[in-house]
ZADRENNU-565725 format. One record per residue (C-alpha): residue in three letters; x, y, z. Coordinates in pm, whole numbers, plus 50000, padded with zeros to 5 digits. Example, Ala and Ser with C-alpha at 12.3 -4.5 7.8 and 13.67 -1.06 7.14 Angstrom:
2
{ALA, {51230, 49550, 50780}}
{SER, {51367, 49894, 50714}}
REM end
This chain:
472
{UNK, {47191, 58095, 72485}}
{UNK, {47148, 58150, 72809}}
{UNK, {47517, 58139, 72820}}
{UNK, {47535, 58444, 72564}}
{UNK, {47273, 58638, 72757}}
{UNK, {47431, 58570, 73110}}
{UNK, {47787, 58577, 72893}}
{UNK, {47617, 58991, 72840}}
{UNK, {47506, 59066, 73150}}
{UNK, {47803, 59016, 73331}}
{UNK, {47997, 59229, 73075}}
{UNK, {47712, 59549, 73109}}
{UNK, {47784, 59553, 73454}}
{UNK, {48146, 59459, 73435}}
{UNK, {48177, 59814, 73221}}
{UNK, {48060, 60088, 73466}}
{UNK, {48279, 59914, 73799}}
{UNK, {48581, 59915, 73560}}
{UNK, {48534, 60236, 73415}}
{UNK, {48414, 60401, 73790}}
{UNK, {48781, 60232, 73853}}
{UNK, {48990, 60357, 73620}}
{UNK, {48838, 60698, 73631}}
{UNK, {48794, 60796, 73975}}
{UNK, {49229, 60808, 74053}}
{UNK, {49182, 61085, 73731}}
{UNK, {48904, 61267, 73849}}
{UNK, {49071, 61303, 74166}}
{UNK, {49445, 61414, 74017}}
{UNK, {49124, 61618, 73807}}
{UNK, {48984, 61807, 74139}}
{UNK, {49344, 61789, 74277}}
{UNK, {49478, 62001, 73973}}
{UNK, {49190, 62256, 73981}}
{UNK, {49191, 62353, 74375}}
{UNK, {49595, 62395, 74327}}
{UNK, {49484, 62599, 74022}}
{UNK, {49162, 62799, 74238}}
{UNK, {49409, 62872, 74506}}
{UNK, {49684, 62970, 74311}}
{UNK, {49461, 63267, 74176}}
{UNK, {49356, 63352, 74463}}
{UNK, {49694, 63472, 74580}}
{UNK, {49750, 63580, 74314}}
{UNK, {49479, 63840, 74298}}
{UNK, {49616, 63920, 74676}}
{UNK, {49955, 63992, 74562}}
{UNK, {49741, 64235, 74277}}
{UNK, {49510, 64379, 74465}}
{UNK, {49848, 64397, 74820}}
{UNK, {50014, 64609, 74581}}
{UNK, {49805, 64832, 74420}}
{UNK, {49657, 64929, 74748}}
{UNK, {50006, 64987, 74854}}
{UNK, {50033, 65258, 74518}}
{UNK, {49698, 65433, 74576}}
{UNK, {49868, 65508, 74922}}
{UNK, {50186, 65621, 74752}}
{UNK, {49997, 65838, 74528}}
{UNK, {49823, 66057, 74884}}
{UNK, {50198, 66169, 74962}}
{UNK, {50102, 66360, 74654}}
{UNK, {49771, 66463, 74905}}
{UNK, {49936, 66581, 75193}}
{UNK, {50233, 66793, 74977}}
{UNK, {49874, 66930, 74843}}
{UNK, {49741, 67016, 75164}}
{UNK, {50047, 67133, 75335}}
{UNK, {50109, 67366, 75064}}
{UNK, {49816, 67513, 75062}}
{UNK, {49749, 67599, 75419}}
{UNK, {50107, 67770, 75415}}
{UNK, {50222, 68111, 75341}}
{UNK, {50350, 68154, 75004}}
{UNK, {50652, 68276, 75083}}
{UNK, {50742, 67895, 75247}}
{UNK, {50601, 67685, 75017}}
{UNK, {50913, 67534, 74824}}
{UNK, {51009, 67415, 75212}}
{UNK, {50731, 67264, 75280}}
{UNK, {50621, 67080, 74989}}
{UNK, {50981, 66985, 74984}}
{UNK, {50956, 66820, 75275}}
{UNK, {50688, 66600, 75141}}
{UNK, {50899, 66516, 74845}}
{UNK, {51169, 66381, 75057}}
{UNK, {51001, 66212, 75339}}
{UNK, {50936, 65932, 75090}}
{UNK, {51279, 65873, 75019}}
{UNK, {51459, 65935, 75342}}
{UNK, {51226, 65767, 75545}}
{UNK, {51162, 65493, 75345}}
{UNK, {51506, 65384, 75295}}
{UNK, {51566, 65399, 75666}}
{UNK, {51257, 65180, 75658}}
{UNK, {51429, 64927, 75384}}
{UNK, {51770, 64921, 75638}}
{UNK, {51597, 64916, 76037}}
{UNK, {51224, 64993, 76029}}
{UNK, {51099, 64694, 75865}}
{UNK, {51261, 64408, 76097}}
{UNK, {51180, 64609, 76363}}
{UNK, {50779, 64604, 76300}}
{UNK, {50773, 64306, 76067}}
{UNK, {51046, 64042, 76183}}
{UNK, {50844, 63833, 76388}}
{UNK, {50465, 63884, 76249}}
{UNK, {50472, 63478, 76189}}
{UNK, {50232, 63347, 75809}}
{UNK, {50180, 63541, 75563}}
{UNK, {49844, 63404, 75522}}
{UNK, {49659, 63591, 75229}}
{UNK, {50052, 63542, 75049}}
{UNK, {50068, 63225, 75011}}
{UNK, {50160, 63152, 75382}}
{UNK, {50500, 63224, 75363}}
{UNK, {50644, 63216, 75773}}
{UNK, {50962, 63310, 75762}}
{UNK, {51007, 63608, 75890}}
{UNK, {50896, 63484, 76260}}
{UNK, {51196, 63591, 76557}}
{UNK, {50982, 63815, 76777}}
{UNK, {51258, 63928, 77057}}
{UNK, {51008, 63933, 77336}}
{UNK, {50997, 63909, 77735}}
{UNK, {50836, 63619, 77875}}
{UNK, {50623, 63751, 78201}}
{UNK, {50377, 63467, 78463}}
{UNK, {50418, 63244, 78173}}
{UNK, {50325, 63436, 77912}}
{UNK, {50511, 63646, 77593}}
{UNK, {50524, 63980, 77533}}
{UNK, {50649, 64096, 77200}}
{UNK, {50864, 64445, 77157}}
{UNK, {50974, 64396, 76852}}
{UNK, {51098, 64160, 76550}}
{UNK, {51447, 64039, 76444}}
{UNK, {51416, 63919, 76077}}
{UNK, {51410, 64117, 75744}}
{UNK, {51737, 64354, 75761}}
{UNK, {51773, 64479, 75405}}
{UNK, {51516, 64261, 75251}}
{UNK, {51765, 64012, 75242}}
{UNK, {51842, 63690, 75407}}
{UNK, {51505, 63495, 75479}}
{UNK, {51300, 63817, 75297}}
{UNK, {51480, 63811, 74987}}
{UNK, {51094, 63641, 74846}}
{UNK, {50881, 63834, 74629}}
{UNK, {50584, 63768, 74893}}
{UNK, {50769, 63958, 75125}}
{UNK, {50880, 64169, 74950}}
{UNK, {50526, 64312, 74860}}
{UNK, {50371, 64361, 75234}}
{UNK, {50729, 64554, 75277}}
{UNK, {50600, 64776, 75034}}
{UNK, {50261, 64810, 75192}}
{UNK, {50366, 64833, 75467}}
{UNK, {50631, 65124, 75386}}
{UNK, {50314, 65383, 75247}}
{UNK, {50189, 65333, 75529}}
{UNK, {50524, 65411, 75764}}
{UNK, {50576, 65708, 75552}}
{UNK, {50221, 65855, 75643}}
{UNK, {50299, 65857, 75957}}
{UNK, {50591, 66039, 75881}}
{UNK, {50428, 66264, 75671}}
{UNK, {50209, 66398, 75973}}
{UNK, {50488, 66587, 76136}}
{UNK, {50583, 66838, 75838}}
{UNK, {50272, 66995, 75792}}
{UNK, {50242, 67085, 76193}}
{UNK, {50650, 67156, 76229}}
{UNK, {50567, 67415, 75945}}
{UNK, {50705, 67738, 75858}}
{UNK, {50999, 67672, 76131}}
{UNK, {51197, 67405, 76111}}
{UNK, {51501, 67341, 75924}}
{UNK, {51553, 67121, 75658}}
{UNK, {51833, 66921, 75820}}
{UNK, {51688, 66857, 76092}}
{UNK, {51335, 66787, 75961}}
{UNK, {51599, 66507, 75726}}
{UNK, {51780, 66362, 76071}}
{UNK, {51342, 66345, 76235}}
{UNK, {51263, 66189, 75909}}
{UNK, {51578, 65893, 75998}}
{UNK, {51459, 65827, 76356}}
{UNK, {51086, 65805, 76218}}
{UNK, {51092, 65521, 75918}}
{UNK, {51359, 65276, 76146}}
{UNK, {51298, 65345, 76495}}
{UNK, {50955, 65564, 76635}}
{UNK, {50713, 65425, 76355}}
{UNK, {50808, 65032, 76352}}
{UNK, {50827, 64958, 76691}}
{UNK, {50469, 65092, 76684}}
{UNK, {50360, 64942, 76452}}
{UNK, {50483, 64573, 76559}}
{UNK, {50297, 64582, 76923}}
{UNK, {50019, 64623, 76722}}
{UNK, {50095, 64429, 76427}}
{UNK, {50351, 64259, 76385}}
{UNK, {50264, 64023, 76657}}
{UNK, {50348, 64237, 76969}}
{UNK, {50246, 64281, 77335}}
{UNK, {49918, 64478, 77212}}
{UNK, {49804, 64248, 76975}}
{UNK, {49852, 64023, 77236}}
{UNK, {49591, 64165, 77514}}
{UNK, {49355, 63926, 77389}}
{UNK, {49518, 63608, 77474}}
{UNK, {49728, 63735, 77726}}
{UNK, {49449, 63880, 77915}}
{UNK, {49158, 63839, 77789}}
{UNK, {49059, 64195, 77680}}
{UNK, {48882, 64113, 77357}}
{UNK, {49068, 64074, 77084}}
{UNK, {49367, 64300, 77218}}
{UNK, {49402, 64573, 77068}}
{UNK, {49265, 64662, 76701}}
{UNK, {49318, 64877, 76479}}
{UNK, {49264, 64734, 76075}}
{UNK, {49427, 65007, 75911}}
{UNK, {49582, 65297, 76158}}
{UNK, {49377, 65494, 76324}}
{UNK, {49621, 65412, 76603}}
{UNK, {49947, 65296, 76428}}
{UNK, {49885, 65564, 76161}}
{UNK, {49756, 65869, 76191}}
{UNK, {49753, 65868, 76612}}
{UNK, {50178, 65799, 76572}}
{UNK, {50202, 66044, 76392}}
{UNK, {49992, 66332, 76576}}
{UNK, {50141, 66267, 76848}}
{UNK, {50462, 66274, 76677}}
{UNK, {50340, 66598, 76592}}
{UNK, {50212, 66785, 76939}}
{UNK, {50542, 66708, 77117}}
{UNK, {50770, 66854, 76842}}
{UNK, {50521, 67150, 76796}}
{UNK, {50537, 67209, 77195}}
{UNK, {50923, 67218, 77202}}
{UNK, {51036, 67379, 76909}}
{UNK, {50767, 67655, 76924}}
{UNK, {50490, 67913, 76774}}
{UNK, {50649, 68066, 76445}}
{UNK, {50643, 68470, 76510}}
{UNK, {50381, 68677, 76563}}
{UNK, {50157, 68413, 76546}}
{UNK, {50071, 68510, 76950}}
{UNK, {50112, 68870, 77099}}
{UNK, {50141, 68987, 77385}}
{UNK, {49854, 68934, 77607}}
{UNK, {49840, 68595, 77492}}
{UNK, {49555, 68624, 77168}}
{UNK, {49564, 68475, 76881}}
{UNK, {49673, 68550, 76488}}
{UNK, {49564, 68356, 76263}}
{UNK, {49809, 68286, 75962}}
{UNK, {49608, 68163, 75664}}
{UNK, {49758, 67963, 75401}}
{UNK, {49850, 68114, 75031}}
{UNK, {49602, 67864, 74849}}
{UNK, {49340, 67656, 74945}}
{UNK, {49234, 67553, 74634}}
{UNK, {49534, 67344, 74637}}
{UNK, {49470, 67205, 74975}}
{UNK, {49106, 67095, 74895}}
{UNK, {49233, 66938, 74590}}
{UNK, {49458, 66753, 74791}}
{UNK, {49207, 66680, 75021}}
{UNK, {49033, 66487, 74700}}
{UNK, {49370, 66298, 74587}}
{UNK, {49395, 66170, 74990}}
{UNK, {48999, 66104, 75012}}
{UNK, {49095, 65875, 74712}}
{UNK, {49389, 65703, 74806}}
{UNK, {49158, 65627, 75100}}
{UNK, {49025, 65335, 74955}}
{UNK, {49422, 65176, 74935}}
{UNK, {49484, 65216, 75270}}
{UNK, {49163, 65083, 75459}}
{UNK, {49005, 64842, 75196}}
{UNK, {49357, 64763, 75125}}
{UNK, {49490, 64630, 75484}}
{UNK, {49302, 64332, 75395}}
{UNK, {49577, 64216, 75237}}
{UNK, {49329, 64024, 75017}}
{UNK, {49104, 64138, 74726}}
{UNK, {48948, 63762, 74754}}
{UNK, {48785, 63936, 75080}}
{UNK, {48462, 64018, 74997}}
{UNK, {48438, 64266, 75316}}
{UNK, {48612, 64501, 75105}}
{UNK, {48283, 64660, 74977}}
{UNK, {48185, 64711, 75365}}
{UNK, {48504, 64891, 75456}}
{UNK, {48512, 65141, 75110}}
{UNK, {48202, 65221, 75138}}
{UNK, {48204, 65298, 75543}}
{UNK, {48535, 65507, 75389}}
{UNK, {48342, 65707, 75207}}
{UNK, {48038, 65727, 75432}}
{UNK, {48247, 65874, 75774}}
{UNK, {48471, 66104, 75540}}
{UNK, {48092, 66303, 75389}}
{UNK, {47985, 66306, 75747}}
{UNK, {48356, 66445, 75869}}
{UNK, {48337, 66687, 75601}}
{UNK, {47917, 66765, 75699}}
{UNK, {47918, 66834, 76020}}
{UNK, {48307, 67053, 76045}}
{UNK, {48097, 67323, 75728}}
{UNK, {47791, 67313, 75991}}
{UNK, {47999, 67361, 76309}}
{UNK, {48200, 67661, 76129}}
{UNK, {47870, 67823, 75999}}
{UNK, {47691, 67814, 76314}}
{UNK, {47915, 67955, 76490}}
{UNK, {48078, 68127, 76356}}
{UNK, {47812, 68267, 76072}}
{UNK, {47973, 68124, 75757}}
{UNK, {48099, 67762, 75672}}
{UNK, {48525, 67767, 75649}}
{UNK, {48662, 67520, 75360}}
{UNK, {49018, 67508, 75522}}
{UNK, {48800, 67319, 75769}}
{UNK, {48565, 67111, 75562}}
{UNK, {48902, 66979, 75411}}
{UNK, {49017, 66941, 75759}}
{UNK, {48711, 66754, 75862}}
{UNK, {48657, 66544, 75611}}
{UNK, {49041, 66414, 75633}}
{UNK, {48941, 66378, 76032}}
{UNK, {48630, 66158, 75939}}
{UNK, {48851, 65925, 75766}}
{UNK, {49114, 65913, 76032}}
{UNK, {48820, 65840, 76263}}
{UNK, {48726, 65534, 76045}}
{UNK, {49028, 65414, 75976}}
{UNK, {49058, 65133, 76292}}
{UNK, {48676, 65056, 76267}}
{UNK, {48613, 65052, 75903}}
{UNK, {48547, 64627, 75851}}
{UNK, {48352, 64632, 76151}}
{UNK, {48104, 64840, 76194}}
{UNK, {47760, 64886, 76024}}
{UNK, {47680, 65212, 75746}}
{UNK, {47528, 65437, 75977}}
{UNK, {47771, 65391, 76268}}
{UNK, {48049, 65431, 75992}}
{UNK, {47836, 65802, 75920}}
{UNK, {47802, 65820, 76316}}
{UNK, {48198, 65809, 76397}}
{UNK, {48274, 66126, 76104}}
{UNK, {47992, 66334, 76178}}
{UNK, {48144, 66280, 76572}}
{UNK, {48523, 66327, 76401}}
{UNK, {48381, 66639, 76190}}
{UNK, {48304, 66878, 76516}}
{UNK, {48591, 66676, 76692}}
{UNK, {48852, 66841, 76495}}
{UNK, {48742, 67197, 76497}}
{UNK, {48711, 67158, 76861}}
{UNK, {49063, 67033, 76889}}
{UNK, {49203, 67260, 76656}}
{UNK, {49080, 67571, 76915}}
{UNK, {49187, 67417, 77179}}
{UNK, {49487, 67302, 77098}}
{UNK, {49548, 67626, 76884}}
{UNK, {49432, 67892, 77217}}
{UNK, {49426, 67725, 77520}}
{UNK, {49726, 67479, 77522}}
{UNK, {49946, 67763, 77288}}
{UNK, {50124, 67518, 77016}}
{UNK, {50140, 67634, 76637}}
{UNK, {50008, 67365, 76380}}
{UNK, {49982, 67539, 76112}}
{UNK, {49819, 67210, 75909}}
{UNK, {49570, 67111, 76226}}
{UNK, {49792, 66767, 76247}}
{UNK, {49706, 66724, 76546}}
{UNK, {49386, 66768, 76543}}
{UNK, {49322, 66572, 76208}}
{UNK, {49575, 66271, 76303}}
{UNK, {49644, 66264, 76651}}
{UNK, {49259, 66351, 76823}}
{UNK, {49082, 66185, 76582}}
{UNK, {49292, 65862, 76552}}
{UNK, {49205, 65866, 76946}}
{UNK, {48841, 65817, 76842}}
{UNK, {48890, 65627, 76558}}
{UNK, {49003, 65346, 76847}}
{UNK, {48790, 65407, 77072}}
{UNK, {48507, 65417, 76835}}
{UNK, {48572, 65066, 76750}}
{UNK, {48604, 64897, 77087}}
{UNK, {48223, 65076, 77122}}
{UNK, {48080, 65004, 76755}}
{UNK, {48246, 64668, 76661}}
{UNK, {47897, 64496, 76610}}
{UNK, {48061, 64143, 76599}}
{UNK, {48020, 63993, 76198}}
{UNK, {48376, 64093, 76123}}
{UNK, {48720, 63996, 76263}}
{UNK, {48711, 63549, 76388}}
{UNK, {49002, 63493, 76475}}
{UNK, {49161, 63837, 76512}}
{UNK, {49529, 63842, 76674}}
{UNK, {49468, 63464, 76766}}
{UNK, {49122, 63511, 76958}}
{UNK, {48832, 63319, 76853}}
{UNK, {48443, 63488, 76767}}
{UNK, {48446, 63811, 76596}}
{UNK, {48528, 64156, 76667}}
{UNK, {48271, 64306, 76951}}
{UNK, {48282, 64650, 77092}}
{UNK, {48083, 64802, 77400}}
{UNK, {47744, 64863, 77254}}
{UNK, {47754, 64518, 77138}}
{UNK, {47826, 64298, 77418}}
{UNK, {48206, 64287, 77469}}
{UNK, {48344, 64548, 77690}}
{UNK, {48720, 64374, 77752}}
{UNK, {48714, 64517, 77335}}
{UNK, {48690, 64843, 77456}}
{UNK, {48956, 64843, 77759}}
{UNK, {49197, 64690, 77519}}
{UNK, {49194, 65021, 77331}}
{UNK, {49220, 65323, 77515}}
{UNK, {49607, 65099, 77642}}
{UNK, {49734, 65152, 77257}}
{UNK, {49684, 65556, 77320}}
{UNK, {49937, 65525, 77620}}
{UNK, {50144, 65307, 77456}}
{UNK, {50212, 65494, 77075}}
{UNK, {50302, 65800, 77369}}
{UNK, {50594, 65568, 77433}}
{UNK, {50781, 65521, 77062}}
{UNK, {50670, 65850, 76960}}
{UNK, {50880, 66065, 77238}}
{UNK, {51169, 65948, 77096}}
{UNK, {51133, 66243, 76905}}
{UNK, {51209, 66510, 77122}}
{UNK, {51539, 66464, 77071}}
{UNK, {51533, 66532, 76709}}
{UNK, {51264, 66783, 76738}}
{UNK, {51480, 66970, 76876}}
{UNK, {51807, 66952, 76702}}
{UNK, {51872, 67204, 76463}}
{UNK, {51593, 67432, 76461}}
{UNK, {51479, 67559, 76802}}
{UNK, {51353, 67922, 76917}}
{UNK, {51674, 68092, 76775}}
{UNK, {51716, 67946, 76429}}
{UNK, {51332, 68003, 76325}}
{UNK, {51445, 68220, 76090}}
{UNK, {51665, 68061, 75924}}
{UNK, {51372, 67804, 75801}}
{UNK, {51436, 67775, 75393}}
{UNK, {51124, 67929, 75277}}
{UNK, {50842, 67719, 75456}}
{UNK, {50511, 67687, 75474}}
{UNK, {50194, 67811, 75575}}
{UNK, {49923, 67921, 75806}}
{UNK, {49735, 67861, 76095}}
{UNK, {49429, 67595, 76182}}
{UNK, {49328, 67587, 75882}}
{UNK, {49348, 67956, 75796}}
{UNK, {49063, 67963, 76147}}
{UNK, {49390, 67980, 76447}}
REM end
């Protein structure tokens, strides 16, 4: 009897141990499988998020077309909207052939899209033992190591950003620009001008390395493109508009300015709504990760800044000239969106409203200064909206980034902080980009004067529009 009881106790104690021994590897295997499935799902979510955001940014092209065409004269509407239509295809193919490789050929691992790491050839200089990237060297024609799903998704998203920058000068040069000159210019923007600066900031280039190499914060930080996209486009617009000269009848002999109103302000305002909608893809999509919950903060900051810019521009014009100006409301809204594009992930909601509100006033002041004092004819106010407020956007990041996001940005430990939150070096890194953006953009001088100088303004195929939102 005692033997039976002892044997029973032995079996009772041994069974759990045996089961544990058998279940250990199985449980471990199951946990690994679950973890792998979760990781695969995260990458899939990031893929879909990045592509959908890219589709939204592509639709911004329609918004630009409507804004620029509405802000031009009716006789030139076909020319203006055709430039907006064709810049998409022309610049895209140039970017596919060479531009993407120059921008992203040395970007390194695409962490949120599965970690693909073959875009790793950055052409650089070694100075004082430190690497300073200049441009990428892999990915031409999306062949070779670039023929893979993560790279294709990344290409699509980056391409529509490039196309946004390429579209900006079409408004500033409207109504006196030959279509052939526009086509040549678009090739250069997609192939060289935009990709070089984008590499310096987003592709592992020297601006991004100011933090690691010189201790300037996290290097130049631009979350979604206030400088890379908008300031680059604004600088190109400034240089080429100055070279091309004003439209006939814009300035009188005594230097006074004549307003040349746009023919369809409602079209321009609808286009502004489309752009504001697409901007959610522009900014929140720049996480390249639907799994990054910061997208909620980014999208809301974007919306708040755009609203603040529209309101302050309305109030400025109302108080200064006695009535609100709908074209300036549109440009003020866009200015707020441009300004928040760089700091959208790094600032609080009150800061976003402040940034957008300042942008709304700044665009009004800049429009009249550029138009009246510098005597540069910009029919749609593109230089003021994108160039001036692109600069304000990167400076505002250097002032107001609150240190709650961006740990490890550009390879620097810790979150991104601005001057008002304890990191003066981050603010020092930001203005460097304003000078750097003029280097690749200045290359537009040769193409900006090709085919359509002062002698051929009358030859422009029915072009486009106004003074500066009709307030020139």
